[in-house]
C-alpha positions in Angstrom: -7.1 -24.5 10.2 -4.2 -27.6 10.3 -2.3 -27.0 8.6 0.8 -29.7 6.8 4.6 -29.3 7.3 5.4 -28.8 4.4 2.7 -25.7 4.4 3.9 -24.1 7.5 7.7 -25.2 6.4 6.6 -22.7 4.1 5.3 -19.9 5.4 8.0 -20.0 7.4 10.5 -19.7 4.4 8.4 -16.6 3.8 8.6 -15.1 7.4 12.4 -15.1 7.1 12.8 -14.2 3.5 10.6 -11.0 3.9 12.6 -10.0 7.2 15.1 -7.3 5.4 12.4 -5.6 3.7 10.5 -5.5 6.7 12.9 -3.3 8.4 12.3 -0.5 6.3 8.8 -1.1 5.9 8.2 -0.4 9.7 10.8 2.1 9.4 8.3 4.7 7.4 5.5 2.4 9.3 6.8 4.9 12.1 6.2 7.7 9.8 3.2 6.8 9.2 2.0 6.9 12.9 3.3 9.8 14.4 1.3 11.8 11.6 -2.2 9.7 12.7 -1.1 10.9 16.2 -0.7 14.7 15.0 -4.3 14.5 13.3 -6.2 12.8 16.2 -6.1 9.3 14.9 -6.6 6.8 18.6 -4.2 4.7 18.9 -6.5 1.4 18.7 -7.9 3.5 15.2 -5.0 3.1 13.7 -5.0 -0.9 15.1 -8.0 -1.5 13.0 -6.7 0.7 9.7 -3.9 -1.5 10.1 -6.0 -4.2 10.1 -8.5 -3.7 8.1 -6.4 -2.0 5.3 -3.1 -3.0 5.8 -2.0 -0.8 2.4 0.7 1.8 3.2 0.1 4.9 -0.1 -3.4 4.1 1.2 -4.0 4.5 4.8 -0.8 7.3 4.0 -4.0 9.3 2.1 -6.5 8.0 4.7 -4.4 9.6 6.9 -4.0 13.2 5.4 -7.4 13.4 4.5 -8.8 12.9 8.1 -10.4 15.9 8.7 -13.6 16.9 10.5 -16.2 16.7 9.0 -14.8 13.5 8.1 -15.3 12.8 4.6 -15.5 8.8 4.2 -16.7 9.0 0.5 -13.9 10.3 -0.8 -11.4 8.1 1.7 -13.4 5.3 0.5 -12.8 6.3 -3.4 -9.4 7.4 -2.9 -8.7 3.7 -1.4 -10.0 2.5 -4.6 -8.2 4.1 -6.9 -4.6 3.8 -5.5 -5.0 0.3 -4.7 -6.5 -0.1 -8.4 -3.5 -2.0 -8.9 -3.7 -4.9 -7.1 -5.7 -6.4 -9.2 -2.9 -7.4 -11.6 -1.0 -8.4 -9.1 -4.1 -10.8 -7.8 -3.6 -11.9 -11.1 -0.1 -13.0 -11.3 -0.2 -14.2 -7.8 -3.2 -17.3 -9.6 -0.8 -20.0 -9.7 0.1 -19.8 -6.7 -3.9 -19.8 -5.6 -5.0 -23.3 -8.4 -7.4 -25.4 -6.9 -8.1 -23.0 -3.3 -10.8 -21.9 -2.5 -12.4 -18.9 -2.2 -11.9 -18.0 1.8 -8.3 -19.4 1.2 -7.8 -16.3 -1.7 -10.0 -14.4 0.7 -7.4 -14.2 3.6 -4.3 -14.9 1.8 -4.6 -12.2 -0.4 -6.0 -9.7 3.0 -2.2 -9.9 3.6 -0.2 -9.3 0.4 1.7 -6.2 0.4 4.3 -4.3 -2.0 6.7 -6.3 -0.5 6.1 -9.7 0.5 4.7 -10.2 -3.3 7.8 -9.3 -5.0 9.8 -11.8 -3.0 7.2 -14.6 -3.6 7.3 -13.8 -7.3 11.0 -14.0 -7.8 11.4 -16.9 -5.5 8.2 -18.3 -8.3 10.0 -17.5 -10.9 13.6 -19.7 -9.2 11.6 -22.8 -7.5 7.7 -23.8 -6.8 6.0 -21.6 -4.8 2.8 -22.0 -2.5 0.4 -19.5 -1.1 1.8 -20.4 2.4 4.9 -18.4 1.2 3.2 -15.5 0.8 1.1 -15.8 3.1 4.2 -16.1 5.4 5.9 -12.7 4.1 2.0 -11.0 4.6 2.4 -12.1 8.9 6.3 -10.2 8.6 5.5 -7.3 6.6 2.1 -6.7 8.8 3.8 -7.9 11.9 6.6 -4.6 10.9 4.5 -2.3 9.6 1.5 -2.7 12.5 4.8 -2.1 15.1 6.6 0.7 13.1 3.4 2.7 13.3 2.2 2.1 16.5 5.3 3.4 17.7 5.6 6.1 15.5 2.0 6.8 16.6 3.4 7.1 21.0 6.7 9.3 19.7 3.8 11.4 17.5 1.8 11.9 20.8 4.6 13.5 23.1 5.7 15.6 20.6 3.9 18.6 21.1 4.8 20.8 17.1 6.7 18.1 14.7 7.6 21.9 12.5 10.4 22.3 14.3 11.9 18.9 13.5 10.8 19.3 9.7 8.7 16.3 10.4 5.8 18.0 8.8 7.6 17.3 5.8 6.7 13.9 6.8 4.6 12.6 4.4 5.4 14.9 1.4 8.9 12.9 1.7 7.5 9.6 2.3 5.4 9.8 -0.2 7.0 10.6 -3.1 10.0 7.5 -2.1 6.6 5.8 -2.7 5.5 7.4 -6.0 9.0 7.0 -7.3 8.9 2.7 -6.8 6.4 2.2 -9.2 8.5 4.5 -12.0 9.1 1.5 -14.6 10.3 3.9 -17.6 9.6 6.5 -20.0 5.9 4.6 -20.8 5.0 5.8 -17.3 6.1 9.7 -18.6 2.6 10.7 -19.8 0.3 8.6 -17.5 1.9 10.7 -15.2 2.0 14.1 -16.2 -1.7 13.8 -17.0 -2.7 12.6 -13.4 -0.5 15.6 -12.3 -2.3 18.2 -15.1 -5.9 16.9 -13.0 -4.7 16.7 -9.6 -3.9 20.8 -9.5 -6.9 21.5 -12.0 -9.3 19.9 -10.0 -7.6 21.2 -6.1 -8.2 24.2 -7.2 -12.0 23.8 -8.9 -13.4 21.3 -6.3 -13.2 21.4 -2.5 -11.8 18.3 -0.3 -9.2 15.6 -1.3 -11.4 15.5 -4.5 -7.8 16.1 -6.5 -5.8 13.2 -5.3 -9.2 11.3 -6.9 -9.0 13.0 -9.9 -5.8 12.5 -10.6 -5.5 8.8 -9.6 -8.7 8.3 -12.1 -7.1 10.0 -14.7 -3.8 8.6 -14.7 -5.0 5.1 -14.5 -7.3 5.4 -17.2 -4.1 7.5 -19.9 -2.6 4.3 -18.3 -4.8 1.9 -19.6 -5.9 3.9 -22.7 -1.9 3.1 -24.2 -1.4 0.8 -23.4 -4.4 -0.6 -25.6 -2.7 1.4 -27.6 0.6 -0.1 -27.5 -0.9 -3.3 -28.3 -3.1 -3.0 -31.3 0.5 -1.4 -32.4 2.3 -4.6 -31.6 
């Protein structure tokens, strides 16, 4: 793919703009790598996951569910539920992709994460922005994420008892931080409560990790219904 000078400059600008946030991405990526090593994932499996999925919260859930026999269907469904928000993310980026091909959209959207999406939208509201800026940010975040996870994996491979250092709590701590980063205000209280109650009930009634899927779907449906109800009242 040949790119113009302007496209290269936008790519470079996007990469540089995401350098600061990528430091934190690498930091919590190292926690995922540590968890993956303790779950028995190989370095290459983690690398393939990074390149094919590239979604922090979804990958944390995947690794947490990584137990023999591998619940493939449950993992796929859980990842789909967790990543449903990217439907809205993709819709918000539509102005950047006007006039581009489907291949262009698929390639560039694959590297969309919360961090480079936020940086791109912030720039978009201030000055003209292209999808190449988005891609540059995605490459920066992807590089940092892969570096952090793979470094953490190497570290986890040499730590025999992570609980001695409190590292067994890493999943809970990091995922709690990720969850609360999505908090938008009081309108989230009821959907979150419904998701939590449903997950607790499902955990006691269903085997495996189905409580993750049930809680996610219940919360998403509750948020959608409440949003529609609010729109009708307006």
